N, C-alpha and C positions, 0 to 999 in steps of 0.2 A: 141356743139363741132363742129369744122370745119371739112369738109370732109378730108382735108389734115391730120389733127391730128388723125382722125379716121383711115386713112390708115396707119399712123405711128404706132398707137397702134396695129393694126392687124399684121403689119410686126414684131413688137417687140414680140408679142405672138408667131408668127410663128418661130422666131429665138429661143425663149425659148423652144418651143416644141421639137426642134431637140435635145435638151440636156436632155429632160425628160427620165429617165430610162424606159425601156419597161418590167421591172419585172412584174410578175403577180399581178394584182390588188387584195388587200386583201378583198375588200368589197364584191364581189360576193362569195368568199369562206366563209366569215363570214355569209352571208345570207344563204348559203347552210347548214352551221353548225347549224344555228338557226332552219332551217326547219327540219333537221334531228333530232334535239333535241326535237322539238315538236312532230314529228311522233313517236319517240321512248319513249317520256315522261321520259327521263332520268333527274333526278333531285336530288339535295341534299336538303332534307326537313328541315334540322336543322334550317336554318334561313330564311325560305320562307316568303317573304313579311312582314317583321316584322312591319314596320310602313307604308311604301309607297308601293303601288302595281304598279309596272311598267308592264303594261299589255302586251305590245308588242313593240319591238324595230324595227322600219322600216328602212331598208337600201334603199337609193334611187335607183330606177331601173337603173339609169345610169347618171353619170356626166362625161363628156368625156375629153380626152386629148386635149391639146392646140396645134392645128396644122392648119395652113392655107398654102396651096400651090397653088399659082396663083389663089386664090379665089375659088378653088374647094376642095372637101373633100379628104383627104388623105386616101388611102386604109388601111394604117397601123394605123394612128392616126386620124380616122374620128371623130373628137371631136366636142363637142357642140360649142366651140368658133370659129369653122369654119362655123357654121350655120349662116344664115342671121338673123339679129334682126327682130323679128316679133311682131305683136300686133298692136292695134289701136293707140298706143302712140309711135310707132317706129320712127316717124318723128317729135316728140315733143321734140326739142332740149333743151328747158328750163327744162322740167321735167326730161329728161335723164341726163342732167348735174347735176341737184340737187340730183338726185338719186345716181349717182356715188359719189358725194361729201359726202352725208349722209352715204353711205355704208363704205367709208374709215374712216369717223369719228367714226362709231360704231366698225369697225374692225381696231384696232390700229396697228395690225401687217401687214396689207395689204399696198401695195404701188401702186397698180393699181386696177381698178374696171372695170368690163365688164358686160354689160347688155345683156342678151340673149332674154328676152321677156318682153314686157310692154303693158298692155292691160287694157282698161276700158270698161266694158259692160253695164254701166248704173246702176249697183248694186254693183259690186266689182271692185276694182282696184288691179291688180296682176302684179308682176314683178319677174323675176328671175335674180339674180345678182351673179357674181363670183368675189371675191377679191383675188388677187394673190400677193405673195411675194416670189421671188426666185422660187423654185420648189414646193412650197406649195400653196394650194388654199383652199378657203372656199366658199361653195355654199349656197345660201339661197333663199327662196321664200318670197316675200314681199306681204302683204295683207292689204288692207284698204277698206274703203267705196269709192263709186264712187266720183271722184273729189279730193280725199285726196292728199296732198303733201307728199313727202317722209318722213318727220319728223313725220307725223301722222300715218304712216303705220307700222305694226308690222312685223319684220323679223323672219322667221322660218328656222332653220338650215336644210340643205340638207346633208352636209357632213363636216367633220372636216378638219384640215390642215395637217394631218399626211402624206397624199399622194395625188396624183392626179389621180383619176380613169380614166381608158382608155376604159371602157366598152362601146360599141357602142349602147346600148339600150336607148330608150327614158327616159326622166325624168318623173316620176310619183309622184304626190303629192296631198294629200287630206286634206282639212281644218277641216274636222269633221262636224257633224250635217248633213245638206243636201248639204254641199259643200262650195265653189266650188271644183271640181276635175280638176286638170291640168295634161294634158299629152302633153309633149313637145318633139317632135322628129325631125328628119331631114325633110326637105321640101318634101321628097318623101313619108312620112307617109300620107296615104290618109284617113284612117278610124280607129275608135276605138270602139270596142264592150265593153259595160259596163254592168256588172251584179251587182246590188246594194246589194243583200243579198241572202241567201238561204231560199227558201220557202218549204212548205211541203203539199203534197196532203192529202186528208182525211184519207187515209190508212197509213200515216206517211212517205211515200216515199219522199225523198228530191229531189228538182229540182231547177234550176236557171231560172229566168226571165232575158232576155238579150235585150238590145236595141243598135242600131248602131248609132254612132255620126260621122258625116262627119268632117274631119279635115280641118282647114283653113291654108293652106300653112304649113302643118305639125304640127299644134297646135290645141289642143282641150281644151276649158275651159267651163265647164258645171256644173250645179247643179245636184245632184243625190238624188231625193226623195226616201225615204225608205232605204237609205244606212245604213249599220251596220258595225262598225269598226270590223276588223277581218274577215269579210265576203265579203266586197267589192272587186271585182276582175275585171281585164280588159284584153283585147287582143288588139293588134294594128297591122295594116297591113302596111307593107313597101314592095312594089312590089306586087307580085302575091299572097302571102300567109299571113295569120294571124300568129302572134306569139302564143306560148303556153299561157294558162291562167296564170296570176300572181296575187297574192294577193296584194292589194294596201297597201304599207307600212304606218305605223303610229307609233307615239310615244305618249303614253298617260300615264301620271303619276297622280294618284289619291290617296288620303288617304282613307283607310278604317276608318269608324267611331271608336271613342274610345270604343264603346260598342261591337265591332265586336269580338275581341278575347274572352272576357267573355261570349258572346252569343254562340260562337262555343264550348267553354268549357262546358257550361251548356247543350248544345245539345248532346255532346258526352257522358256526364255523364248519360244521360237518355237512351242510347242505351244498348241493351243486350250485355253481354260480355265486352270487353275492346276495345275502339277505341282510337288510338293515336291522340291527338289533333292537332299536327303539320301536320300529314298526312291528317287529315280531312280538315285543312285549305288549304293545298296544292291542294286537290281535288277541293275545292270551288273556289279558286283563279284561278286554271288552267282552269276550266270550264267557269268561268266568263270572262277570257281573250279571249276566242273565240269570245266574243260578245262586247269587248271593255268596260267591266264592272268590278267592284270590287266584292269580295266575299260577302260583306254585302248587296249587291243589289239582292241577290238570296234568294229564299225561300227553305228551306232544312230540312231534318230530317235524322238523323243517326239511322239505325235500329239495326245494329249488327256489331261487330268487334271482332277479336281475332287473335292469332298467330296459323298458321296452321303447320302441319308436314312439315319439310323441311325449317323452319325458315321464312316463308312468313307471313307478317302482311296483313290481309284482312279486308275489311269493306264493308257494304252494306248501301246505302243511296238512298233517293229520292231527286231530285233537280228540281226546276222550275226556269227557266230564264224568266224574264218579256217578255211577248208576244210570248213565246215558249211553246210547249207541255211539260208536266212534264216527266222526265226520271228517270229510276231506274238504279243506277250505282253500279258496283262492282269494287273495286280498290284493286289490289294486289301490295304489296311493298316488294321487295327483297332488303335487306341491304347488301352491299358489305363490305369487311374488311376495306376499306379506308374511310368508313363513307358515301359514296354516295349511292344512291338508284336507282333501276330500277323499274319503275311502269308500270303495265298493267291495262288499264281501259276498262271495257266493259259496255254497256248500252243498255237498251230497253225502248221503250216508254210505259208510263203508260196509259192504255186505260180507266180505271175507278178506283174509290176509292178502290175497293177490290183488284185490280191488284197489288198494292204495298204490299199487305199482303199475297200474294201467295208464295209458295216455289219457289226457283230459284236455278238452278245448273250451275256450271262452272268448268273449268279445271284450277286451279291456276298454276302460273309459279313457279316451284320449281327448285332448283339447277341451278341457272342462269349461273354459270361459265361453265357448261358442254355443249358440243355440243348437238344440237337438238336430234340426234338419240341416245344419251346416257342418256338423262334426264328421271328420273322416272316419271310416270304419276300419277296424283292425281285427283280424282273426288270429288267435294264438293257440298253439297246441304244444303242450309239454309232454315229452316222451321220456320217462325215466330211463337212464342209461342208453339213450337213443342218439348219441352224437353221430351225425352224418346220415341218419336214416332219411329216406324219402317220404314226404308227407304231401298228399294230393288234396286239393279242394274240389269237391264235386257239388254240382247244383242240378238237382232233378235229372240225374243220369248222365250229365255232361261234366267232364273234367275241365275246370276253368283254369287252373294253374297248379304248379307243384313247387315245393321248396325243400331244401335240405335242412334238417335240424342242426343247430350250431353245436359247439363243444359242450354246452350244458344241457342239450336235449330239447331246445326250444326252436320251433318253426313258426314263422309269422306270415300272414297274407294281408295284402291291401287291395281287395277287390273293389270294383265300382258297384258296390251293393249297399243298400241301407242295412242298418243293424237288424231290422226285422227280416230282411231277405237273407242275411248271413245266418240268422238263426235257423233258417230253413235248409241250410246247406249241411253237408257232411264232410268230415275229413277222413281220409284213408291213410293208414300207415302201411307202407309197402316194403317188403324185404328185397334182397338182392335179386331174387328170382321173379320179382313182379307180383308176388302173392300178397294179398291183403292180410295183415296180421292183427290189425286193430282198426276199428272205425267208431265214429261217434259224432255228436253234434256240438254246437257252440253255445246254445242257450242253457245256462246253469241257473238253478233256483237261488234266490236270495238267502243269505244266512238266517235272517229272521224267519223266513218261511220254513226252512229245513228244521230249525229248532222249535217250530210251532208257535212262534211269538205272535203270529197274526191269525191264530185259530179263532174263528168267530164262534160265539155261543150266546 
C-alpha cells in the first residue's frame, strides 16, 4: 500500500471517528457484570452446561475508538487506530496488503481493514486486524507459524460488530497453552508484569510468581510457561504507574464427555442424604472453570447433601483439580421464587486422607432476601458416619446447647447469636462416654480464597 493511500485511510478513519457516538461502551460493563457474577456465584443451575461447557468468556481489555488528530492521540478518543503500526512486519507491504485483502474476504460485512500489529518472532506470526463498516467494527488476532501467509493464519475474534469500544486500555490476548501472550498498548506502554498462575506454599498459602517483560514500542509478545487459563494475570505500565492486575480473558469451549452426567449421577447417589445432581454438576463445572477445564477432568466425591432449615440445599464434597491440592467444599444453594439460585461455596484444603472424613461446621446462608442484620443464624455440623452422635455448641467455655446428628450425620443449631458471634463458637462432637472426639469452628474460608483467586499482587 502506498504512503499516500495509507494517509488517505487514516484521514478517512479520523473523519469517521468524529461521528462515532460517545455513549458508554457496553464491553467494560459486561466484564464487570461477569466478574460480579463470579464473585457472588449467582447462577441458575437448571440448565448448567448441558452439553458444552463454556468455561469463561473473555472480554478484550481494550479495542479503542477510531480517531487520528494530526497524527497524535486524541484525549477523548485515544484509540488503537491512532497508534502506529508495530511489529517486525510493519514495513512488509506485500504481507500487509495480503492480510488486509484476506481480512475483508473473511469478513464480508467489512469495507475497510486496518492492521494494528504484525510480527514474526521466528516461531509465531501474529497480527491484529480491525475491519470497519460504517460505525461498526470487528477486531481479530491472527495467529500462524513463522513465515505463514495470511490465508494460512487462523483469526480469533476480539470483539463483535455491535459497537466500537472506546476504552483506552491495551489489547490483551492469549493463545492458550504456553502462548503466545500479546499485550498491545500505546507506544508509551513500557513494561508488562506477567503472572502465569497461582502457586501454593507448603502450608497451602496461595501466592503469585511474577516476571516483568519489557515492551517494544508499546507491544509485548511472549510465551508464558506454566500459564493456566483462568489464572493468568497481567499488569501494564503506562507512564509512572502500573495498572491494577487483570485476568487475561479467554474463551474456551469444550465438551464434557458423554459419560460425565451419568458419572455425576452415580456419584451423588452414593452420598449420604440427598445431593441434587444439577447443583453437583454446577459445583464441578464452576470449580473447573477457574482452571480452564471441564468438570469431567476433575476427581471428586460427594459425601453428603440435604435440605437445611430455611430452604437451603447443601452438599459436602471433596474435589481434586489436576496438579492442585485436594479441597473439601461446602456448597449452599438458596433458590429464589423466580427459579434462580444464589450459591455460597466454602472450601478448605485436605491435608491427609483422614481429613476428608473429619466433622466440618459452617454457617449456611438462610433467608437470602432479608438484610444481613435480620437474617436468622444457623450453625451446621456434618459428621461423616455420625448418625445419632451428640454435638455440643460451646461459646467461650460455656455450653449453649446440644443436638443429635440425624440419620445422615447432620446436626444443626439455631442460637440467638449473630453470624460473627457464631463464628467465634466451637462445636464439640462427643462420644457415648462424654469424651470429645472432634472439635472445630463454623467460619470456613470462601472457595475463591482457598483457590487463591483473590491473591493480591
